[in-house]
C-alpha positions in Angstrom: 11.0 -6.3 -15.9 11.6 -10.0 -15.4 9.5 -12.9 -16.6 8.8 -16.1 -14.6 7.2 -19.4 -15.4 6.8 -22.8 -13.7 9.9 -24.9 -13.9 10.1 -27.0 -17.0 7.7 -24.7 -18.7 7.5 -25.5 -22.4 5.1 -23.0 -23.7 2.1 -25.0 -22.9 -1.1 -23.5 -21.4 -3.3 -25.2 -18.8 -6.9 -25.9 -19.8 -8.1 -23.1 -17.5 -5.3 -20.6 -18.2 -4.2 -19.1 -21.6 -0.8 -18.1 -20.0 1.4 -19.4 -17.4 3.9 -16.6 -17.6 4.0 -14.0 -14.9 5.8 -10.6 -15.0 7.6 -8.9 -12.2 8.5 -5.2 -12.4 11.2 -3.9 -10.1 13.3 -0.8 -9.8 16.9 -1.4 -11.0 20.0 0.5 -9.9 23.3 0.9 -11.7 26.0 -1.4 -10.0 28.8 0.6 -8.2 32.0 -0.4 -6.6 30.1 -0.7 -3.3 27.5 -3.0 -4.9 27.7 -6.7 -3.7 28.5 -9.1 -6.4 26.2 -11.6 -4.9 23.0 -12.2 -6.9 20.0 -12.2 -4.8 16.6 -13.8 -5.5 13.8 -11.2 -5.7 10.9 -11.3 -3.3 8.3 -13.2 -5.3 5.7 -13.2 -2.6 3.2 -15.9 -1.9 3.1 -18.9 -4.2 1.9 -17.7 -7.5 -1.4 -19.7 -7.6 -2.2 -18.3 -4.3 -1.4 -14.8 -5.4 -3.6 -15.2 -8.5 -6.5 -16.4 -6.2 -6.1 -13.4 -3.9 -5.9 -10.9 -6.7 -8.9 -12.3 -8.6 -10.9 -12.4 -5.3 -10.0 -8.7 -4.7 -11.2 -7.9 -8.2 -14.5 -9.6 -7.8 -15.1 -8.0 -4.5 -14.4 -4.6 -5.9 -16.6 -5.3 -8.9 -19.4 -6.4 -6.5 -18.8 -3.3 -4.4 -19.1 -0.9 -7.3 -22.4 -2.5 -8.5 -24.0 -2.5 -5.1 -23.0 1.1 -4.6 -24.5 2.1 -7.9 -27.6 0.0 -7.3 -28.4 2.0 -4.2 -27.8 5.5 -5.8 -28.7 5.1 -9.5 -30.7 2.0 -10.0 -32.6 3.4 -13.0 -29.5 4.2 -14.8 -28.3 0.5 -14.4 -31.6 -0.6 -15.8 -31.3 1.7 -18.7 -27.8 0.4 -19.6 -28.9 -3.3 -19.0 -26.3 -3.8 -16.2 -28.1 -6.5 -14.3 -25.2 -7.9 -12.3 -21.6 -7.1 -11.1 -20.1 -9.2 -13.8 -21.7 -7.1 -16.6 -19.4 -4.2 -15.8 -15.6 -3.9 -15.8 -13.8 -1.8 -13.2 -12.4 0.3 -16.0 -16.0 1.2 -16.9 -16.8 2.1 -13.3 -13.7 4.3 -13.3 -15.1 6.4 -16.2 -18.8 6.2 -15.2 -19.3 6.5 -11.5 -17.6 9.9 -10.6 -20.0 11.7 -13.0 -23.1 9.5 -12.5 -23.6 9.4 -8.7 -24.5 12.5 -6.7 -21.8 14.1 -4.6 -23.4 13.3 -1.3 -23.2 9.6 -2.2 -19.5 9.4 -1.6 -17.9 9.5 1.8 -14.9 11.8 1.4 -11.4 11.1 2.4 -8.5 13.6 2.7 -6.1 13.6 -0.2 -7.8 10.7 -2.0 -10.5 11.2 -4.6 -13.1 8.8 -6.0 -11.3 9.0 -9.4 -7.9 8.0 -7.8 -9.6 5.2 -5.8 -11.2 3.8 -8.9 -7.9 4.1 -10.8 -6.2 2.1 -8.1 -9.1 -0.5 -8.3 -8.3 -0.9 -12.1 -4.7 -1.5 -11.3 -5.6 -4.3 -8.9 -7.7 -5.8 -11.6 -4.8 -5.5 -14.1 -2.4 -7.2 -11.7 -4.8 -10.2 -11.6 -5.7 -10.3 -15.3 -2.1 -9.7 -16.6 -0.4 -12.0 -14.0 2.0 -9.6 -12.3 4.0 -11.2 -9.5 3.5 -9.1 -6.3 5.0 -9.4 -3.0 3.0 -9.1 0.2 3.9 -5.5 0.8 2.4 -4.7 -2.7 -0.7 -6.7 -2.1 -1.1 -5.2 1.4 -1.0 -1.7 -0.3 -3.7 -2.8 -2.7 -5.8 -4.1 0.2 -5.5 -0.6 1.9 -6.6 1.0 -1.4 -9.4 -1.3 -1.9 -10.6 -0.7 1.7 -10.5 3.0 1.2 -12.7 2.7 -1.8 -15.3 0.7 0.1 -15.2 3.4 2.8 -16.2 5.9 0.2 -19.0 3.6 -0.7 -20.0 3.3 3.1 -19.6 -0.4 2.6 -18.7 -1.7 6.0 -18.9 -5.4 5.1 -16.4 -5.2 2.3 -14.2 -2.7 4.2 -13.9 -5.5 6.8 -13.0 -8.1 4.3 -10.1 -6.2 3.0 -8.9 -5.2 6.4 -9.0 -9.0 7.4 -7.1 -9.9 4.2 -4.4 -7.4 5.0 -4.0 -8.6 8.6 -3.8 -12.2 7.4 -1.0 -11.3 4.9 1.0 -9.4 7.5 0.5 -12.6 9.9 1.8 -14.7 7.0 5.0 -12.7 6.8 5.5 -12.5 10.5 5.1 -16.2 11.1 8.2 -18.3 11.0 8.5 -20.7 8.0 9.0 -23.8 10.4 5.4 -24.9 10.2 4.3 -24.1 6.6 1.3 -26.5 6.9 -0.1 -24.5 9.8 0.5 -21.2 7.9 -1.2 -22.6 4.8 -4.2 -23.9 6.8 -4.6 -20.5 8.6 -4.5 -18.5 5.4 -6.8 -20.9 3.4 -9.4 -20.7 6.3 -9.2 -16.8 6.1 -9.5 -16.9 2.3 -12.6 -19.1 2.5 -14.2 -16.7 5.0 -13.3 -13.5 3.1 -14.4 -15.0 -0.4 -17.4 -16.9 0.9 -16.4 -19.5 -1.7 -14.5 -22.8 -1.6 -10.7 -22.5 -2.0 -9.5 -24.6 -4.8 -6.5 -27.0 -4.3 -3.6 -24.7 -5.1 0.2 -25.3 -5.5 1.6 -23.8 -2.2 5.3 -24.6 -3.3 7.4 -21.5 -2.6 8.0 -19.5 -5.8 11.8 -19.7 -5.4 11.2 -23.5 -5.8 8.5 -23.7 -8.3 9.3 -20.9 -10.6 12.1 -20.2 -13.1 13.1 -16.9 -14.5 13.0 -16.8 -18.3 16.2 -15.2 -19.3 16.2 -16.3 -23.0 13.8 -17.5 -25.5 14.6 -20.7 -27.2 11.8 -22.0 -29.5 10.3 -24.0 -26.6 9.8 -20.9 -24.5 8.3 -18.7 -27.2 5.3 -16.7 -26.0 2.8 -15.1 -28.3 2.5 -11.4 -27.7 2.4 -8.1 -29.6 5.6 -7.2 -31.5 6.2 -4.2 -29.2 5.5 -5.1 -25.5 3.3 -2.8 -23.6 2.8 -3.0 -19.9 -0.9 -3.7 -19.8 -0.9 -2.7 -16.1 -1.1 0.9 -17.4 -3.5 0.9 -20.3 -6.8 -0.5 -19.1 
């Protein structure tokens, strides 16, 4: 696991963010005589602020989808629990609650993919947003497919289309040449506005290879408050 922060990071926190440190988990291999000695920069994906916007947007759409689905099938139960809006319920709660609460006929089945597994994948997406894991576009595209499958189970065509649209835009970003970054940015921003149905804040679109630095040591200026024993929070919620 590696840790990344904005260049010249000094342990400060933005007013809107408690942490600016992102984590990136990759598979490591043991060097061999055939391994190149050249150090390569890992694929850090879209600019980190853009990644955060996309992951947080996906989390919100999933939460709204779960709430709307439950509202159609078990409205009285929602009233009894006092769940009056999508923001009132975490995805981790839906993961534990929905499979037992809704009738079997409510869920559109998919081969080799259960509602329980789909909701677990939704929680993973939520954790990627909340715990600030750097993800490349392949990983985010996989998440959009998982989110789209959950919306299929809910028979939620509108949100299925949102995740499908997002995945196609991410693929187009990777396929486009980097010669016209302003055009790529404008195209993706337009898609994000359409998908989120909200304004897209002014984000830093500087490539991560330029804007981020890997934290390889921890001088006092780079100390980060965390539990004594680090636990990957992607796995515990």
